[in-house]
C-alpha positions as CSV (number, residue, x, y, z in Angstrom):
1,M,134.9,117.9,-32.4
2,P,137.4,115.1,-32.5
3,E,140.8,115.7,-31.0
4,F,142.7,112.7,-32.3
5,K,142.5,110.7,-35.6
6,H,143.2,107.4,-33.7
7,V,143.0,106.5,-30.1
8,L,144.7,103.5,-28.4
9,M,143.3,102.4,-25.0
10,A,145.2,99.7,-23.2
11,D,143.9,97.5,-20.3
12,V,140.2,98.2,-20.6
13,P,138.4,95.7,-18.3
14,A,136.2,93.3,-20.2
15,N,133.3,94.3,-17.9
16,A,133.4,98.0,-19.0
17,H,131.1,97.3,-22.0
18,A,127.5,98.5,-22.2
19,G,125.1,96.5,-20.2
20,A,127.7,95.3,-17.7
21,K,126.7,95.6,-14.0
22,P,128.9,97.8,-11.9
23,P,130.6,96.3,-8.8
24,E,128.9,96.7,-5.5
25,D,131.9,97.9,-3.5
26,G,132.3,101.7,-3.4
27,A,136.0,101.9,-4.4
28,D,135.6,99.2,-7.1
29,R,132.5,100.9,-8.4
30,E,134.4,104.2,-8.6
31,R,137.2,102.7,-10.6
32,W,134.7,101.0,-12.8
33,E,132.9,104.2,-13.5
34,L,136.2,106.0,-14.2
35,R,137.2,103.4,-16.7
36,R,133.7,103.7,-18.4
37,R,134.1,107.4,-18.6
38,E,137.6,107.0,-20.1
39,L,136.2,104.6,-22.7
40,Y,133.5,107.0,-23.6
41,V,136.0,109.9,-24.0
42,G,138.2,107.7,-26.1
43,M,135.3,106.7,-28.3
44,T,134.2,110.2,-28.8
45,R,137.7,111.4,-29.7
46,A,138.5,108.8,-32.3
47,P,136.8,109.5,-35.7
48,D,139.1,107.2,-37.7
49,G,140.2,104.4,-35.4
50,L,139.8,103.1,-31.9
51,W,141.9,100.3,-30.6
52,V,141.0,98.8,-27.3
53,G,143.2,96.4,-25.3
54,V,140.7,94.3,-23.4
55,V,141.7,92.6,-20.1
56,C,140.3,89.1,-20.2
57,G,140.4,87.2,-17.0
58,S,143.6,87.9,-15.1
59,P,145.6,91.1,-15.9
60,G,148.3,88.8,-17.4
61,K,145.9,87.7,-20.1
62,R,145.5,90.6,-22.5
63,M,143.8,90.6,-25.9
64,L,143.8,93.4,-28.4
65,G,140.6,94.0,-30.1
66,N,139.8,96.5,-32.8
67,L,136.4,98.3,-32.6
68,L,135.6,98.3,-36.3
69,E,133.0,100.9,-35.9
70,R,133.2,104.0,-33.8
71,W,130.3,103.1,-31.6
72,A,130.6,99.4,-31.6
73,P,130.4,97.7,-28.2
74,V,133.5,96.4,-26.6
75,T,133.7,92.7,-27.4
76,D,135.9,89.9,-26.2
77,P,137.5,88.6,-29.4
78,T,138.4,85.0,-29.6
79,A,141.9,83.8,-30.3
80,D,140.8,82.6,-33.7
81,D,139.4,86.1,-34.5
82,L,142.6,87.7,-33.5
83,A,144.7,85.2,-35.5
84,V,142.7,85.9,-38.7
85,R,143.0,89.7,-38.1
86,R,146.8,89.3,-37.6
87,A,147.0,87.3,-40.8
88,F,145.0,90.0,-42.6
89,D,147.3,92.7,-41.3
90,E,150.3,90.7,-42.4
91,A,148.9,90.1,-45.9
92,M,148.3,93.8,-46.3
93,R,151.9,94.6,-45.3
94,N,153.0,91.8,-47.7
95,V,151.3,93.7,-50.5
96,Y,154.0,96.3,-50.2
97,T,157.0,94.0,-49.7
98,R,156.0,91.6,-52.4
99,A,155.2,94.4,-54.9
100,L,158.6,95.8,-54.3
101,R,160.5,92.5,-54.3
102,E,158.6,90.6,-57.0
103,A,157.3,93.4,-59.3
104,G,159.8,96.2,-58.7
105,Y,157.0,98.5,-57.7
106,N,157.7,100.8,-54.7
107,A,154.2,101.6,-53.3
108,T,155.2,104.6,-51.1
109,V,151.7,106.1,-51.0
110,Y,150.3,102.7,-49.9
111,L,153.0,102.3,-47.3
112,R,152.1,105.7,-45.9
113,M,148.4,104.8,-45.8
114,L,149.2,101.6,-43.9
115,T,151.2,103.6,-41.4
116,E,148.6,106.4,-41.0
117,H,145.4,104.3,-41.1
118,G,146.3,100.7,-40.4
119,P,145.6,97.8,-42.7
120,L,141.8,97.5,-42.4
121,D,141.1,101.2,-42.8
122,T,143.5,101.4,-45.7
123,A,141.7,98.6,-47.5
124,R,138.3,100.2,-46.8
125,R,139.5,103.6,-48.0
126,L,140.9,102.2,-51.2
127,L,137.7,100.3,-51.9
128,A,135.5,103.3,-51.1
129,S,137.3,105.4,-53.8
130,P,135.3,105.8,-57.0
131,T,138.5,105.2,-59.0
132,I,141.2,102.6,-58.8
133,S,144.4,103.6,-57.2
134,A,147.7,104.4,-59.0
135,G,149.1,101.3,-57.3
136,F,146.4,99.1,-58.7
137,T,147.1,100.5,-62.2
138,A,150.9,100.0,-61.7
139,L,150.4,96.4,-60.6
140,W,148.1,95.7,-63.5
141,E,150.7,97.1,-65.9
142,K,153.2,94.7,-64.4
143,G,150.8,91.8,-64.7
144,R,150.5,91.4,-60.9
145,L,146.9,92.0,-59.9
146,D,147.5,89.1,-57.4
147,L,149.4,91.7,-55.3
148,T,146.6,94.2,-55.0
149,V,144.6,95.0,-51.9
150,E,141.5,93.9,-53.8
151,A,143.0,90.4,-54.2
152,V,143.8,90.2,-50.5
153,V,140.3,91.4,-49.5
154,L,138.7,88.6,-51.5
155,R,140.6,85.9,-49.8
156,A,137.9,83.7,-48.1
157,E,139.4,84.1,-44.6
158,F,139.4,87.9,-44.8
159,Q,135.9,88.5,-46.3
160,Q,134.4,88.7,-42.9
161,F,136.0,92.1,-42.4
162,F,134.2,93.7,-45.3
163,T,130.7,94.5,-46.5
164,D,129.1,92.9,-49.5
165,E,129.5,96.3,-51.3
166,E,133.2,96.4,-50.6
167,L,133.6,92.8,-51.7
168,D,131.7,93.5,-54.9
169,T,133.9,96.5,-55.6
170,A,137.1,94.4,-55.2
171,R,135.7,91.6,-57.4
172,E,134.5,94.0,-60.1
173,R,137.8,95.8,-60.3
174,L,139.8,92.6,-60.7
175,E,137.3,90.9,-63.1
176,Q,137.1,94.0,-65.4
177,L,140.8,93.4,-66.1
178,G,140.5,89.6,-66.6
179,Y,141.8,88.5,-63.2
180,R,139.8,85.8,-61.4
181,P,140.6,86.1,-57.7
182,R,140.8,83.0,-55.5
183,E,138.1,83.2,-52.9
C-alpha cells in the first residue's frame, strides 16, 4: 500500500537505472546498492508522482527529471527536454494568472490541483474526466477558451507529453464550441 501521494528523490546517480553495472569496489558497490534500494522504495511508495533529481556527471551538475509513469526507467533528460517541460509548467501556471487578470475568473480549484498534483498530472486528470470542468465552462462563457488547459495541451511543443487519446479529447472539447486551437 502506498505511503505517500508524491515522492521527491534528490541526487539519484545516473548509473542507478535498470541495466547499469554496479561498481567493482566493495564500498562503492554498497553505496550503489543502497541508492538502488532507495529508488525502488521511492517508486513503490509514489502512486501519483515520482520526481527524481538525477546527478549527471559531477555532483555540481544536477538535472531534475520527472518519471512520467510510475515504473518508467530513470532517464537522463536533455537540456532541451527540461526547457520544454519548464515552459509547459509555466504555461499551466499562466492559465490561472491570465484567467484571473484577463477574464476576471478566479480558478481556485485549478490552482489547488496545480499545487497538489503538479502541472502535468493536473492536465492529465482534467483530460481524463468524462465531463468538462467548471473552469472550462466559465472560460467559455467569458469567450476565453484560449486560456483553457486544453488549449495549452494542444500547443505543438507540449503535445509530446500527452497520448493521442488525451490530445483528441482536448481537440474535441475545443472544436465542439467552435474554437480552433493553434497547434
